[in-house]
C-alpha positions in Angstrom: 0.1 0.0 0.0 2.8 2.4 0.9 4.4 1.8 -2.5 1.2 2.6 -4.3 0.6 5.9 -2.4 4.1 7.1 -2.7 4.2 6.0 -6.4 1.0 8.0 -7.1 2.4 11.1 -5.5 5.8 10.6 -7.3 3.8 10.5 -10.7 1.9 13.6 -9.8 5.0 15.4 -8.8 6.9 14.4 -11.9 3.9 15.5 -14.1 3.8 18.9 -12.4 7.7 19.3 -12.7 7.5 18.4 -16.3 4.7 20.9 -16.9 6.6 23.8 -15.2 10.1 23.0 -16.5 9.5 21.3 -19.8 11.9 18.5 -18.7 10.1 15.4 -19.9 10.9 13.3 -16.7 7.2 12.2 -16.3 7.3 11.0 -19.9 10.5 9.1 -19.2 8.9 7.6 -16.1 6.0 6.2 -18.0 8.0 5.2 -21.2 7.9 1.5 -22.1 8.8 1.7 -25.8 12.1 0.0 -25.1 10.7 -3.2 -23.7 10.7 -5.7 -26.7 7.2 -7.2 -26.3 5.7 -3.8 -25.5 7.5 -1.6 -28.1 4.7 -1.5 -30.8 1.9 -0.9 -28.3 0.4 2.5 -27.7 -1.2 2.0 -24.2 -1.8 5.7 -23.4 -1.0 7.5 -20.1 -3.5 5.7 -17.8 -2.2 2.2 -18.5 1.4 3.4 -18.6 0.7 5.0 -15.2 -0.5 1.5 -13.9 2.8 0.0 -15.1 4.6 2.6 -13.0 2.4 1.9 -10.0 3.2 -1.9 -10.3 6.8 -1.0 -10.0 6.1 1.3 -7.0 4.0 -1.5 -5.5 7.0 -4.0 -5.9 9.5 -1.5 -4.5 7.2 -0.6 -1.6 6.6 -4.4 -0.9 10.3 -5.1 -0.9 10.9 -2.1 1.4 8.3 -3.3 3.8 9.9 -6.9 3.9 13.2 -5.4 4.6 11.8 -3.2 7.3 10.1 -6.2 9.0 13.2 -8.5 8.6 15.5 -5.7 9.9 13.2 -4.7 12.8 14.1 -1.1 12.0 11.9 1.1 14.3 13.6 4.5 14.2 12.4 6.8 11.4 16.0 7.7 10.5 16.7 4.1 9.9 13.5 3.8 7.8 14.5 6.7 5.8 18.0 5.4 5.1 16.5 2.0 4.1 13.9 3.7 1.8 16.6 5.8 0.2 18.8 2.5 -0.3 15.8 0.9 -2.0 15.2 3.9 -4.2 18.8 4.5 -5.4 18.5 2.0 -8.3 15.2 3.8 -9.5 17.3 7.0 -9.5 20.1 5.4 -11.4 17.6 4.1 -14.0 17.6 7.6 -15.4 20.5 6.9 -17.5 19.6 3.6 -19.1 16.0 4.7 -19.5 17.1 7.8 -21.3 19.5 6.0 -23.6 17.1 2.9 -24.3 14.1 5.1 -25.3 13.2 4.4 -28.9 11.9 7.9 -29.3 14.3 10.4 -27.6 12.7 11.8 -24.4 15.5 13.3 -22.4 19.2 13.4 -23.0 21.1 11.1 -20.6 23.6 14.0 -20.0 20.9 16.6 -19.2 21.7 17.3 -15.5 18.8 19.4 -15.0 16.5 16.6 -15.9 18.5 14.2 -13.8 18.3 16.7 -10.8 14.5 16.8 -11.1 14.3 12.9 -11.5 16.6 12.4 -8.4 14.7 14.9 -6.3 11.4 13.4 -7.0 12.6 9.9 -6.2 14.2 11.0 -3.0 10.9 12.5 -2.1 9.3 9.2 -3.1 11.9 7.5 -0.6 10.8 9.8 2.2 7.2 9.2 1.5 7.7 5.5 1.4 9.2 5.6 4.9 6.5 8.0 6.4 3.5 6.2 4.7 4.8 2.7 5.8 5.3 4.1 9.4 1.8 5.5 9.5 0.3 2.2 8.1 2.3 0.3 10.7 1.0 2.6 13.5 -2.7 2.1 12.2 -2.4 -1.6 11.6 0.3 -2.9 14.1 
């Protein structure tokens, strides 16, 4: 659940950042044209957003399993673990920007990478906070 909520907010943030900066990070987030069996499909934004949420759900689930197995209670530890889980998603900026069949952002566009990274770090913070909140409601 925490991954879905944090992923939804991440998507909305990226869409807003793309709108105000014209850096196509939201488009990159949803892009699937480099996946061989999906490359000729035109799913549209709602379905591509669901793909994004599926990944967020898996990240959130993995994060919750790590929290439970490590018995991390302190919020600082939860945030560190959430950032650790999110770092691979941040680094995906580079292969995603290179693999996109239709150019979206340049892999060396540091402004786009900065916005991508910042939004994903906020995702990590949200993941930690939301999971903690859910844990306190449903112990």
